[in-house]
Each structure stands twice: as C-alpha cells, then as structure tokens.
The first five atom37 places (N, CA, C, CB, O) and aatype in JSON, in Angstrom:
{
  "aatype": [12, 19, 6, 7, 3, 10, 9, 5, 19, 6, 19, 0, 18, 0, 10, 14, 0, 6, 5, 17, 9, 10, 11, 19, 3, 19, 0, 14, 7, 16, 16, 9, 1, 0, 0, 9, 6, 1, 15, 7, 9, 10, 0, 1, 13, 14, 6, 9, 3, 10, 15, 1, 2, 11, 19, 7, 4, 17, 7, 8, 10, 0, 0, 10, 3, 3, 19, 19, 1, 15, 7, 3, 1, 9, 6, 9, 18, 1, 14, 10, 9, 0, 3, 14, 11, 6, 19, 1, 1, 1, 1, 0, 15, 5, 7, 11, 12, 1, 15, 5],
  "atom_mask": [
    [1, 1, 1, 1, 1],
    [1, 1, 1, 1, 1],
    [1, 1, 1, 1, 1],
    [1, 1, 1, 0, 1],
    [1, 1, 1, 1, 1],
    [1, 1, 1, 1, 1],
    [1, 1, 1, 1, 1],
    [1, 1, 1, 1, 1],
    [1, 1, 1, 1, 1],
    [1, 1, 1, 1, 1],
    [1, 1, 1, 1, 1],
    [1, 1, 1, 1, 1],
    [1, 1, 1, 1, 1],
    [1, 1, 1, 1, 1],
    [1, 1, 1, 1, 1],
    [1, 1, 1, 1, 1],
    [1, 1, 1, 1, 1],
    [1, 1, 1, 1, 1],
    [1, 1, 1, 1, 1],
    [1, 1, 1, 1, 1],
    [1, 1, 1, 1, 1],
    [1, 1, 1, 1, 1],
    [1, 1, 1, 1, 1],
    [1, 1, 1, 1, 1],
    [1, 1, 1, 1, 1],
    [1, 1, 1, 1, 1],
    [1, 1, 1, 1, 1],
    [1, 1, 1, 1, 1],
    [1, 1, 1, 0, 1],
    [1, 1, 1, 1, 1],
    [1, 1, 1, 1, 1],
    [1, 1, 1, 1, 1],
    [1, 1, 1, 1, 1],
    [1, 1, 1, 1, 1],
    [1, 1, 1, 1, 1],
    [1, 1, 1, 1, 1],
    [1, 1, 1, 1, 1],
    [1, 1, 1, 1, 1],
    [1, 1, 1, 1, 1],
    [1, 1, 1, 0, 1],
    [1, 1, 1, 1, 1],
    [1, 1, 1, 1, 1],
    [1, 1, 1, 1, 1],
    [1, 1, 1, 1, 1],
    [1, 1, 1, 1, 1],
    [1, 1, 1, 1, 1],
    [1, 1, 1, 1, 1],
    [1, 1, 1, 1, 1],
    [1, 1, 1, 1, 1],
    [1, 1, 1, 1, 1],
    [1, 1, 1, 1, 1],
    [1, 1, 1, 1, 1],
    [1, 1, 1, 1, 1],
    [1, 1, 1, 1, 1],
    [1, 1, 1, 1, 1],
    [1, 1, 1, 0, 1],
    [1, 1, 1, 1, 1],
    [1, 1, 1, 1, 1],
    [1, 1, 1, 0, 1],
    [1, 1, 1, 1, 1],
    [1, 1, 1, 1, 1],
    [1, 1, 1, 1, 1],
    [1, 1, 1, 1, 1],
    [1, 1, 1, 1, 1],
    [1, 1, 1, 1, 1],
    [1, 1, 1, 1, 1],
    [1, 1, 1, 1, 1],
    [1, 1, 1, 1, 1],
    [1, 1, 1, 1, 1],
    [1, 1, 1, 1, 1],
    [1, 1, 1, 0, 1],
    [1, 1, 1, 1, 1],
    [1, 1, 1, 1, 1],
    [1, 1, 1, 1, 1],
    [1, 1, 1, 1, 1],
    [1, 1, 1, 1, 1],
    [1, 1, 1, 1, 1],
    [1, 1, 1, 1, 1],
    [1, 1, 1, 1, 1],
    [1, 1, 1, 1, 1],
    [1, 1, 1, 1, 1],
    [1, 1, 1, 1, 1],
    [1, 1, 1, 1, 1],
    [1, 1, 1, 1, 1],
    [1, 1, 1, 1, 1],
    [1, 1, 1, 1, 1],
    [1, 1, 1, 1, 1],
    [1, 1, 1, 1, 1],
    [1, 1, 1, 1, 1],
    [1, 1, 1, 1, 1],
    [1, 1, 1, 1, 1],
    [1, 1, 1, 1, 1],
    [1, 1, 1, 1, 1],
    [1, 1, 1, 1, 1],
    [1, 1, 1, 0, 1],
    [1, 1, 1, 1, 1],
    [1, 1, 1, 1, 1],
    [1, 1, 1, 1, 1],
    [1, 1, 1, 1, 1],
    [1, 1, 1, 1, 1]
  ],
  "atom_positions": [
    [[-32.56, 100.51, 28.89], [-33.13, 99.67, 27.86], [-32.0, 98.9, 27.18], [-33.94, 100.51, 26.82], [-30.96, 99.48, 26.85]],
    [[-32.19, 97.63, 26.98], [-31.21, 96.77, 26.32], [-31.41, 96.88, 24.82], [-31.34, 95.3, 26.79], [-32.54, 96.99, 24.35]],
    [[-30.31, 96.84, 24.06], [-30.41, 96.98, 22.6], [-31.35, 95.95, 21.99], [-29.03, 96.86, 21.97], [-31.99, 96.23, 20.98]],
    [[-31.44, 94.77, 22.59], [-32.33, 93.73, 22.08], [-33.79, 94.12, 22.18], [0.0, 0.0, 0.0], [-34.64, 93.5, 21.54]],
    [[-34.1, 95.12, 22.99], [-35.48, 95.57, 23.14], [-35.94, 96.45, 21.98], [-35.64, 96.32, 24.44], [-37.12, 96.77, 21.88]],
    [[-35.03, 96.85, 21.12], [-35.36, 97.77, 20.03], [-35.89, 97.02, 18.81], [-34.14, 98.61, 19.64], [-35.57, 95.86, 18.59]],
    [[-36.71, 97.72, 18.03], [-37.18, 97.2, 16.75], [-36.69, 98.14, 15.66], [-38.75, 97.06, 16.72], [-36.42, 99.31, 15.92]],
    [[-36.57, 97.62, 14.45], [-36.09, 98.46, 13.35], [-37.24, 98.79, 12.41], [-34.94, 97.77, 12.59], [-38.02, 97.92, 12.03]],
    [[-37.32, 100.07, 12.04], [-38.28, 100.54, 11.04], [-37.52, 101.39, 10.03], [-39.45, 101.36, 11.7], [-36.38, 101.78, 10.27]],
    [[-38.16, 101.66, 8.91], [-37.58, 102.55, 7.9], [-38.45, 103.78, 7.78], [-37.44, 101.83, 6.53], [-39.67, 103.7, 7.9]],
    [[-37.82, 104.91, 7.55], [-38.53, 106.16, 7.26], [-38.16, 106.55, 5.84], [-38.18, 107.3, 8.31], [-36.98, 106.71, 5.53]],
    [[-39.17, 106.7, 4.99], [-38.94, 106.97, 3.57], [-39.54, 108.31, 3.17], [-39.53, 105.84, 2.7], [-40.62, 108.69, 3.62]],
    [[-38.79, 109.02, 2.32], [-39.26, 110.29, 1.76], [-38.77, 110.36, 0.33], [-38.75, 111.53, 2.6], [-37.57, 110.25, 0.08]],
    [[-39.69, 110.52, -0.6], [-39.33, 110.52, -2.02], [-39.43, 111.92, -2.6], [-40.23, 109.55, -2.81], [-40.44, 112.61, -2.46]],
    [[-38.37, 112.32, -3.26], [-38.33, 113.56, -4.03], [-38.47, 113.19, -5.5], [-37.0, 114.38, -3.77], [-38.36, 112.01, -5.84]],
    [[-38.72, 114.14, -6.39], [-38.86, 113.78, -7.8], [-37.66, 113.03, -8.38], [-39.09, 115.03, -8.61], [-37.83, 112.15, -9.22]],
    [[-36.46, 113.35, -7.93], [-35.27, 112.74, -8.52], [-34.58, 111.7, -7.63], [-34.28, 113.8, -8.87], [-33.68, 111.01, -8.09]],
    [[-35.0, 111.58, -6.39], [-34.34, 110.63, -5.49], [-35.26, 110.22, -4.36], [-33.05, 111.23, -4.93], [-36.24, 110.89, -4.04]],
    [[-34.92, 109.09, -3.74], [-35.68, 108.58, -2.61], [-34.74, 108.36, -1.44], [-36.43, 107.26, -2.98], [-33.65, 107.8, -1.6]],
    [[-35.16, 108.79, -0.27], [-34.37, 108.6, 0.95], [-35.06, 107.55, 1.81], [-34.2, 109.93, 1.73], [-36.26, 107.66, 2.07]],
    [[-34.31, 106.55, 2.24], [-34.82, 105.54, 3.17], [-33.82, 105.44, 4.31], [-35.04, 104.14, 2.46], [-32.66, 105.05, 4.12]],
    [[-34.27, 105.78, 5.49], [-33.42, 105.77, 6.67], [-33.88, 104.67, 7.63], [-33.42, 107.15, 7.38], [-35.07, 104.61, 7.96]],
    [[-32.97, 103.82, 8.06], [-33.29, 102.78, 9.04], [-33.14, 103.37, 10.43], [-32.39, 101.52, 8.86], [-32.17, 104.07, 10.73]],
    [[-34.11, 103.06, 11.28], [-34.13, 103.63, 12.63], [-34.46, 102.52, 13.63], [-35.16, 104.8, 12.73], [-35.37, 101.73, 13.4]],
    [[-33.72, 102.48, 14.72], [-34.03, 101.57, 15.82], [-34.84, 102.34, 16.85], [-32.73, 100.97, 16.45], [-34.43, 103.4, 17.32]],
    [[-36.0, 101.79, 17.2], [-36.89, 102.44, 18.16], [-37.39, 101.41, 19.16], [-38.09, 103.13, 17.43], [-37.3, 100.2, 18.94]],
    [[-37.91, 101.9, 20.26], [-38.48, 101.02, 21.28], [-39.87, 100.56, 20.85], [-38.54, 101.74, 22.65], [-40.58, 101.3, 20.17]],
    [[-40.27, 99.36, 21.24], [-41.65, 98.95, 20.98], [-42.6, 99.97, 21.6], [-41.92, 97.52, 21.56], [-42.34, 100.49, 22.69]],
    [[-43.7, 100.26, 20.92], [-44.65, 101.25, 21.41], [-44.4, 102.64, 20.88], [0.0, 0.0, 0.0], [-45.16, 103.56, 21.18]],
    [[-43.35, 102.82, 20.09], [-43.03, 104.12, 19.51], [-44.06, 104.49, 18.45], [-41.61, 104.11, 18.89], [-44.52, 103.63, 17.7]],
    [[-44.43, 105.76, 18.41], [-45.39, 106.23, 17.41], [-44.68, 106.58, 16.1], [-46.17, 107.45, 17.93], [-43.46, 106.72, 16.05]],
    [[-45.48, 106.71, 15.06], [-44.94, 107.12, 13.77], [-44.24, 108.47, 13.89], [-46.05, 107.18, 12.7], [-43.14, 108.65, 13.38]],
    [[-44.87, 109.41, 14.57], [-44.26, 110.75, 14.75], [-42.89, 110.63, 15.42], [-45.19, 111.66, 15.6], [-41.93, 111.25, 14.97]],
    [[-42.8, 109.86, 16.49], [-41.54, 109.73, 17.22], [-40.46, 109.06, 16.36], [-41.75, 108.93, 18.51], [-39.3, 109.44, 16.42]],
    [[-40.85, 108.07, 15.57], [-39.88, 107.4, 14.69], [-39.36, 108.36, 13.62], [-40.52, 106.15, 14.02], [-38.17, 108.37, 13.31]],
    [[-40.27, 109.17, 13.07], [-39.85, 110.16, 12.07], [-38.88, 111.16, 12.7], [-41.08, 110.91, 11.48], [-37.83, 111.46, 12.13]],
    [[-39.22, 111.65, 13.88], [-38.35, 112.61, 14.56], [-36.99, 111.99, 14.88], [-39.03, 113.12, 15.85], [-35.96, 112.63, 14.73]],
    [[-37.0, 110.74, 15.33], [-35.74, 110.07, 15.68], [-34.86, 109.83, 14.46], [-36.03, 108.73, 16.38], [-33.63, 109.78, 14.57]],
    [[-35.47, 109.68, 13.29], [-34.7, 109.4, 12.07], [-33.8, 110.55, 11.65], [-35.65, 109.06, 10.94], [-32.81, 110.34, 10.96]],
    [[-34.14, 111.78, 12.06], [-33.37, 112.95, 11.66], [-33.76, 113.51, 10.3], [0.0, 0.0, 0.0], [-33.15, 114.46, 9.82]],
    [[-34.77, 112.92, 9.68], [-35.16, 113.35, 8.33], [-35.75, 114.76, 8.32], [-36.18, 112.37, 7.75], [-35.66, 115.46, 7.32]],
    [[-36.34, 115.18, 9.44], [-36.92, 116.53, 9.49], [-35.84, 117.6, 9.43], [-37.76, 116.7, 10.78], [-36.06, 118.68, 8.88]],
    [[-34.68, 117.32, 9.99], [-33.56, 118.28, 9.91], [-32.97, 118.29, 8.51], [-32.47, 117.93, 10.94], [-32.52, 119.33, 8.02]],
    [[-32.97, 117.15, 7.87], [-32.4, 117.03, 6.52], [-33.3, 117.68, 5.47], [-32.15, 115.56, 6.17], [-32.82, 118.22, 4.48]],
    [[-34.61, 117.62, 5.7], [-35.58, 118.17, 4.75], [-36.54, 119.1, 5.5], [-36.37, 117.04, 4.02], [-37.62, 118.67, 5.9]],
    [[-36.16, 120.36, 5.69], [-37.0, 121.28, 6.48], [-38.35, 121.57, 5.84], [-36.27, 122.57, 6.68], [-39.24, 122.1, 6.51]],
    [[-38.53, 121.24, 4.56], [-39.83, 121.46, 3.92], [-40.9, 120.48, 4.42], [-39.7, 121.34, 2.41], [-42.09, 120.7, 4.19]],
    [[-40.49, 119.41, 5.09], [-41.46, 118.47, 5.65], [-42.13, 119.11, 6.85], [-40.79, 117.11, 6.04], [-41.46, 119.54, 7.79]],
    [[-43.44, 119.18, 6.8], [-44.24, 119.73, 7.9], [-45.26, 118.66, 8.28], [-44.95, 121.1, 7.48], [-46.22, 118.43, 7.55]],
    [[-45.05, 118.01, 9.4], [-45.92, 116.9, 9.78], [-47.35, 117.33, 10.05], [-45.37, 116.22, 11.0], [-48.24, 116.48, 10.12]],
    [[-47.6, 118.62, 10.19], [-48.98, 119.07, 10.35], [-49.68, 119.16, 8.98], [-49.02, 120.45, 11.05], [-50.91, 119.26, 8.92]],
    [[-48.89, 119.12, 7.88], [-49.47, 119.19, 6.53], [-49.21, 117.94, 5.7], [-48.94, 120.4, 5.8], [-50.09, 117.46, 4.99]],
    [[-48.0, 117.4, 5.79], [-47.67, 116.22, 5.0], [-48.38, 114.99, 5.58], [-46.14, 115.99, 4.96], [-48.37, 114.77, 6.79]],
    [[-48.98, 114.22, 4.7], [-49.6, 112.97, 5.13], [-48.51, 111.92, 5.29], [-50.69, 112.5, 4.13], [-47.44, 112.01, 4.67]],
    [[-48.79, 110.93, 6.12], [-47.86, 109.82, 6.32], [-48.6, 108.51, 6.13], [-47.2, 109.89, 7.72], [-49.82, 108.45, 6.2]],
    [[-47.82, 107.47, 5.88], [-48.41, 106.16, 5.72], [-47.42, 105.08, 6.1], [0.0, 0.0, 0.0], [-46.27, 105.35, 6.45]],
    [[-47.9, 103.86, 6.02], [-47.08, 102.7, 6.29], [-47.35, 101.69, 5.19], [-47.36, 102.1, 7.71], [-48.47, 101.21, 5.04]],
    [[-46.32, 101.37, 4.41], [-46.44, 100.43, 3.29], [-47.57, 100.81, 2.34], [-46.66, 99.01, 3.81], [-48.33, 99.95, 1.89]],
    [[-47.7, 102.1, 2.03], [-48.66, 102.56, 1.03], [-50.07, 102.8, 1.54], [0.0, 0.0, 0.0], [-50.96, 103.13, 0.76]],
    [[-50.28, 102.65, 2.83], [-51.6, 102.9, 3.42], [-51.5, 104.1, 4.35], [-52.12, 101.63, 4.18], [-50.59, 104.17, 5.18]],
    [[-52.43, 105.04, 4.22], [-52.41, 106.21, 5.09], [-52.44, 105.79, 6.56], [-53.6, 107.14, 4.78], [-53.1, 104.82, 6.93]],
    [[-51.72, 106.53, 7.37], [-51.65, 106.24, 8.8], [-51.67, 107.56, 9.56], [-50.37, 105.4, 9.15], [-51.43, 108.62, 9.0]],
    [[-51.95, 107.46, 10.84], [-51.95, 108.64, 11.71], [-50.6, 108.74, 12.42], [-53.11, 108.57, 12.75], [-49.94, 107.73, 12.66]],
    [[-50.21, 109.95, 12.75], [-48.93, 110.17, 13.42], [-48.85, 109.48, 14.78], [-48.69, 111.65, 13.59], [-47.76, 109.16, 15.25]],
    [[-50.01, 109.24, 15.41], [-49.98, 108.59, 16.72], [-50.16, 107.07, 16.64], [-51.06, 109.17, 17.59], [-50.28, 106.41, 17.67]],
    [[-50.17, 106.5, 15.42], [-50.18, 105.04, 15.28], [-48.85, 104.49, 15.75], [-50.46, 104.63, 13.79], [-47.8, 105.12, 15.59]],
    [[-48.89, 103.31, 16.34], [-47.68, 102.66, 16.85], [-47.03, 101.85, 15.73], [-48.01, 101.75, 18.07], [-47.71, 101.15, 14.99]],
    [[-45.71, 101.97, 15.62], [-44.98, 101.23, 14.59], [-44.71, 99.8, 15.05], [-43.65, 101.93, 14.24], [-44.69, 99.5, 16.24]],
    [[-44.51, 98.93, 14.05], [-44.14, 97.54, 14.32], [-42.82, 97.25, 13.63], [-45.25, 96.55, 13.84], [-42.43, 97.95, 12.69]],
    [[-42.14, 96.26, 14.09], [-40.86, 95.89, 13.51], [-41.0, 95.65, 12.01], [-40.29, 94.64, 14.2], [-41.9, 94.93, 11.57]],
    [[-40.11, 96.26, 11.23], [-40.13, 96.08, 9.78], [-41.02, 97.06, 9.03], [0.0, 0.0, 0.0], [-41.05, 97.03, 7.8]],
    [[-41.74, 97.93, 9.74], [-42.6, 98.91, 9.06], [-41.76, 99.86, 8.22], [-43.43, 99.7, 10.08], [-40.63, 100.2, 8.58]],
    [[-42.33, 100.28, 7.1], [-41.75, 101.37, 6.32], [-42.7, 102.55, 6.46], [-41.54, 100.97, 4.79], [-43.83, 102.53, 5.95]],
    [[-42.25, 103.57, 7.14], [-43.04, 104.78, 7.33], [-42.74, 105.69, 6.15], [-42.71, 105.49, 8.7], [-41.58, 105.98, 5.85]],
    [[-43.79, 106.13, 5.48], [-43.62, 106.96, 4.28], [-44.17, 108.36, 4.56], [-44.33, 106.33, 3.06], [-45.26, 108.51, 5.1]],
    [[-43.4, 109.35, 4.19], [-43.84, 110.75, 4.3], [-44.19, 111.19, 2.89], [-42.72, 111.68, 4.96], [-43.33, 111.2, 2.0]],
    [[-45.45, 111.57, 2.69], [-45.92, 111.92, 1.36], [-45.82, 113.42, 1.12], [-47.37, 111.45, 1.16], [-46.12, 114.23, 2.0]],
    [[-45.39, 113.78, -0.09], [-45.35, 115.19, -0.48], [-46.75, 115.61, -0.92], [-44.3, 115.44, -1.62], [-47.52, 114.77, -1.4]],
    [[-47.09, 116.9, -0.78], [-48.4, 117.37, -1.24], [-48.51, 117.22, -2.76], [-48.63, 118.84, -0.83], [-47.51, 117.34, -3.48]],
    [[-49.71, 116.97, -3.24], [-49.94, 116.9, -4.68], [-49.78, 118.29, -5.28], [-51.36, 116.33, -5.0], [-50.15, 119.28, -4.66]],
    [[-49.21, 118.35, -6.48], [-49.05, 119.65, -7.14], [-50.19, 119.92, -8.11], [-47.71, 119.71, -7.87], [-50.33, 121.04, -8.6]],
    [[-51.01, 118.9, -8.4], [-52.15, 119.08, -9.29], [-53.29, 118.19, -8.8], [-51.78, 118.75, -10.77], [-53.05, 117.13, -8.23]],
    [[-54.51, 118.63, -9.04], [-55.68, 117.85, -8.68], [-55.81, 116.67, -9.65], [-56.98, 118.73, -8.7], [-55.95, 116.89, -10.85]],
    [[-55.76, 115.43, -9.16], [-55.81, 114.27, -10.06], [-57.04, 114.25, -10.96], [-55.76, 113.0, -9.26], [-56.96, 113.83, -12.12]],
    [[-58.19, 114.69, -10.44], [-59.41, 114.7, -11.26], [-59.26, 115.67, -12.43], [-60.63, 115.08, -10.41], [-59.66, 115.37, -13.56]],
    [[-58.7, 116.83, -12.16], [-58.51, 117.83, -13.21], [-57.53, 117.33, -14.27], [-58.02, 119.16, -12.61], [-57.73, 117.55, -15.46]],
    [[-56.47, 116.67, -13.85], [-55.5, 116.13, -14.79], [-56.17, 115.1, -15.69], [-54.3, 115.49, -14.04], [-55.93, 115.1, -16.9]],
    [[-57.0, 114.22, -15.14], [-57.71, 113.22, -15.95], [-58.66, 113.89, -16.94], [-58.49, 112.24, -15.05], [-58.76, 113.47, -18.09]],
    [[-59.35, 114.93, -16.48], [-60.27, 115.65, -17.38], [-59.52, 116.25, -18.57], [-61.02, 116.77, -16.61], [-59.96, 116.14, -19.71]],
    [[-58.38, 116.87, -18.29], [-57.59, 117.47, -19.37], [-57.1, 116.41, -20.35], [-56.39, 118.23, -18.8], [-57.15, 116.61, -21.56]],
    [[-56.63, 115.29, -19.84], [-56.16, 114.21, -20.72], [-57.3, 113.67, -21.57], [-55.52, 113.08, -19.9], [-57.13, 113.41, -22.77]],
    [[-58.45, 113.48, -20.95], [-59.61, 112.97, -21.7], [-60.02, 113.97, -22.77], [-60.79, 112.69, -20.75], [-60.35, 113.58, -23.89]],
    [[-60.01, 115.25, -22.44], [-60.37, 116.28, -23.4], [-59.38, 116.31, -24.56], [-60.42, 117.66, -22.72], [-59.79, 116.44, -25.72]],
    [[-58.11, 116.19, -24.28], [-57.09, 116.17, -25.34], [-57.26, 114.94, -26.22], [-55.68, 116.21, -24.74], [-57.07, 115.01, -27.43]],
    [[-57.61, 113.81, -25.62], [-57.82, 112.59, -26.38], [-59.0, 112.72, -27.32], [0.0, 0.0, 0.0], [-58.95, 112.21, -28.45]],
    [[-60.06, 113.38, -26.89], [-61.24, 113.58, -27.73], [-60.9, 114.47, -28.92], [-62.4, 114.2, -26.93], [-61.35, 114.23, -30.03]],
    [[-60.09, 115.51, -28.68], [-59.72, 116.42, -29.77], [-58.87, 115.7, -30.8], [-58.97, 117.65, -29.22], [-59.0, 115.96, -32.0]],
    [[-58.0, 114.81, -30.37], [-57.14, 114.08, -31.31], [-57.93, 113.11, -32.16], [-56.05, 113.34, -30.55], [-57.61, 112.89, -33.33]],
    [[-58.97, 112.52, -31.59], [-59.73, 111.5, -32.32], [-60.75, 112.11, -33.29], [-60.45, 110.59, -31.35], [-61.34, 111.39, -34.09]],
    [[-60.96, 113.42, -33.23], [-61.94, 114.05, -34.13], [-61.35, 114.38, -35.47], [-62.5, 115.32, -33.5], [-62.04, 114.92, -36.33]]
  ]
}
C-alpha cells in the first residue's frame, strides 16, 4: 500500500480533567473499531471496553463496524455516572424548595 492511499482520522477520549486526541492514518474502508485499535488508545487507557463504551463520530453515535472517512473524529464515550433524568428531578425539586 502506498502512503498516499491512507486517510487520516482522529480518535478522541475525554477524561474529567483532560482530553486525548490521537491522529491515525488508516486505509480507506477501515472500521471505527480498527481505527481505535490502531491508535493505541486501548493500551493507554485499559478501562476502555469497546463492548461497553459507546462510540461516535463528530457527536453522533456510531457502530464499531461503521467505515471511517477522511477527517472523521472518532469519539469514545465514558459511561454516565448518574441517570440524567434523576439529576434533573433532583434539581427541579431543590428549585421548588428554594422558591417556597
């Protein structure tokens, strides 16, 4: 394969205090899973489990077998630590108590 045949994508993983963005050259037709594996991010962050962590591309959920395109930013999402609906309910309840 000639280097000109490669496309560049980014693999991003955000922690509470920092964000990692790794540029990766891959062949056209490469899947999201293969690009993530090629980036080396799984070795750097062993807590990432692709069977549990959701992934996306530019903020939209994607499947691991989706094919990447040149310039894509593949994002690995961390699991939520709280149910968003429950958090909203608690905030609304606290707001009602303050206004009384």
